[in-house]
Structures are given as C-alpha cells and as structure tokens.
C-alpha positions in Angstrom: 1.1 13.4 42.8 4.7 12.4 42.6 5.7 16.1 42.6 3.9 16.7 45.9 5.6 13.7 47.5 8.9 14.9 46.4 8.2 18.5 47.9 7.1 16.9 51.2 10.3 14.9 51.4 12.4 18.0 50.7 10.7 19.8 53.5 11.1 16.9 55.9 14.8 16.7 54.9 15.3 20.4 55.5 13.6 20.1 58.9 16.0 17.3 59.8 19.2 19.2 58.7 18.0 22.4 60.4 16.5 22.7 63.7 13.2 24.7 63.5 13.4 27.6 65.9 10.0 28.9 67.1 9.8 32.8 67.2 8.4 34.1 70.6 6.7 37.3 69.8 6.5 38.5 73.3 10.4 38.4 73.6 10.9 40.9 70.7 11.9 44.2 71.9 10.2 46.6 69.5 11.6 49.8 70.9 15.2 48.4 70.6 14.5 47.2 67.1 13.0 50.7 66.2 16.3 52.3 67.2 18.3 49.9 65.1 16.3 50.6 61.8 16.2 53.6 59.6 14.7 54.8 56.3 18.1 56.4 55.5 20.9 54.0 56.3 23.4 56.5 55.0 22.8 58.6 58.1 23.7 55.9 60.6 27.0 56.2 62.5 27.8 52.6 62.1 27.7 49.9 59.4 24.0 49.1 58.6 24.7 45.7 57.1 27.1 42.9 57.5 30.3 43.5 55.8 29.5 47.2 55.7 32.1 49.7 56.7 31.8 52.1 59.7 31.4 55.7 59.0 34.2 57.7 60.3 33.6 61.4 60.7 35.5 63.8 58.5 36.3 67.4 59.2 33.4 68.4 57.1 31.3 65.8 59.1 32.5 67.4 62.4 31.5 70.9 61.1 28.1 69.6 60.0 27.6 67.9 63.4 28.3 71.1 65.3 26.0 73.1 62.9 23.3 70.5 63.5 23.9 70.8 67.3 23.6 74.5 67.2 20.5 74.4 65.0 18.9 72.0 67.5 19.5 74.1 70.5 18.2 77.2 68.5 15.1 75.4 67.6 14.5 74.1 71.1 15.0 77.6 72.4 12.5 79.0 69.9 9.9 76.2 70.6 10.2 76.9 74.3 9.6 80.7 73.7 6.6 79.7 71.5 5.3 77.4 74.2 5.5 80.3 76.8 3.6 82.5 74.4 0.9 79.9 73.9 0.7 79.6 77.7 0.2 83.3 78.2 -2.4 83.4 75.4 -4.2 80.4 77.1 -4.2 82.3 80.3 -5.5 85.5 78.7 -8.3 83.5 76.9 -9.2 82.0 80.2 -9.5 85.5 81.8 -11.4 86.9 78.9 -13.8 84.0 79.2 -14.3 84.6 82.9 -14.7 88.2 82.2 -17.7 87.5 79.8 -19.2 85.1 82.2 -19.1 87.6 85.1 -20.5 90.4 82.7 -23.5 88.0 81.7 -24.0 87.3 85.5 -24.0 90.8 86.3 -26.3 91.9 83.6 -28.7 89.2 84.8 -28.3 90.3 88.5 -30.6 92.4 90.4 -29.3 96.0 90.8 -31.0 99.0 92.4 -28.9 101.6 90.7 -27.2 102.6 87.6 -23.6 101.5 87.4 -21.1 104.3 86.7 -18.0 103.5 84.3 -14.9 103.3 86.3 -16.4 102.4 89.7 -16.0 99.1 91.6 -19.0 97.0 92.5 -19.5 93.6 94.3 -21.5 90.7 93.0 -23.1 88.5 95.5 -25.6 85.6 95.4 -28.6 84.9 97.7 -31.0 82.1 97.3 -29.7 81.4 93.8 -30.2 85.0 92.6 -27.4 87.2 91.7 -27.3 90.8 93.2 -24.8 93.6 92.3 -24.0 96.0 95.2 -21.8 99.1 96.0 -21.0 97.7 99.5 -17.9 95.4 99.9 -18.0 92.1 101.9 -15.6 93.9 104.5 -18.0 96.8 104.9 -21.0 94.3 105.6 -18.8 92.5 108.2 -20.6 89.7 110.0 -24.0 91.0 109.2 -23.6 90.2 105.4 -27.2 89.5 104.0 -26.0 87.3 101.1 -25.1 83.7 100.9 -22.0 84.1 99.0 -19.6 86.8 97.6 -18.8 86.1 93.8 -16.7 88.8 92.4 -15.3 92.4 92.9 -15.7 94.1 89.5 -15.1 97.4 87.8 -17.3 98.8 84.9 -15.1 99.5 81.9 -15.9 102.1 79.1 -17.1 99.3 76.8 -19.7 98.3 79.3 -17.8 95.0 80.2 -16.7 94.2 83.5 -13.1 93.7 84.6 -12.9 91.1 87.3 -10.7 92.6 90.2 -11.2 89.8 92.7 -12.5 86.3 92.0 -12.9 84.1 95.3 -13.7 81.1 93.3 -10.4 81.4 91.6 -11.7 81.1 88.1 
C-alpha cells in the first residue's frame, strides 16, 4: 500500500514540474510526417537526428545522382511506351469484342440470300428483329423500311464480319 502511495506522489510531483500537453490528433499532418521519415535514413540529404551531420555530396555522389536521374527518365519513357501499347491493345480488344458481337447478331439475323466472302452488307433492325441486307441506308433514302441502321459490315474469309461502319460508335 505504501508503495502505491509513493508512486502516486511521484506522478503528481512530475505533473507539477512539467505541464502536461494534450496531443490534438486532428492537428497532426500525416503527409508531412511521411515525407520526414524513412526506412533508410542513410539515403536522406539532411541529418536525420539531433546532433547528426548533414550529408554533403561528393563527386561520386554527384555522378550517382546524375545516373539516377538518367535512369529515372529512361524508366519513365519506357513506362509511357508500355502504357501506349496497353492502350492500343485495349482498343484492339474492344474492336474484336464488337466484331464478335456483330457477327453473332448477323448470324441471328434474317437474311434472304447467301453472303459472299469479301462483299459488303448492312445490318438493320425492325421491330426488335435483325435483318441483313445488300442495300445501303443511302440507297433506301427516305423510304427505308427499317427502324434502325446498326452496322455496315464485310464478310471475311474466316466467316467473321469486319465492322466498317458502326453508327452506335461501339
């Protein structure tokens, strides 16, 4: 019991000697603190502790710095090139997907003829039914008997369809 009272007295004495400062968590700038910390303090350009010495670049340090800058620029250039390639591949995948969708729509469509490889055809819709025609929307003029023009297509040798015109923009 006496030991506990002694500890309480020590805590009270410490509180009298030092003002207890409350920490306001909302005032802590974590982003700033993140910039001021590192797992590898030897890589910092300034002293990382009180009494530490500042790091002054040597000739070797300047050479390494220039090499690092060149490497960074090279890496960024290659990353941009890879990004452009990925973008192109994504566009090609989108076109291929659309080509497959149109091919399925055409083979589900009503057609009153046998399509010939290499010829151009037109896919229309009327009352929720797909119809393949050899007549273009311009040839129909104002008397077009369909509700909507869906695509201008060409039959390829592998019996898939190349989308030449896609009014829906897909």
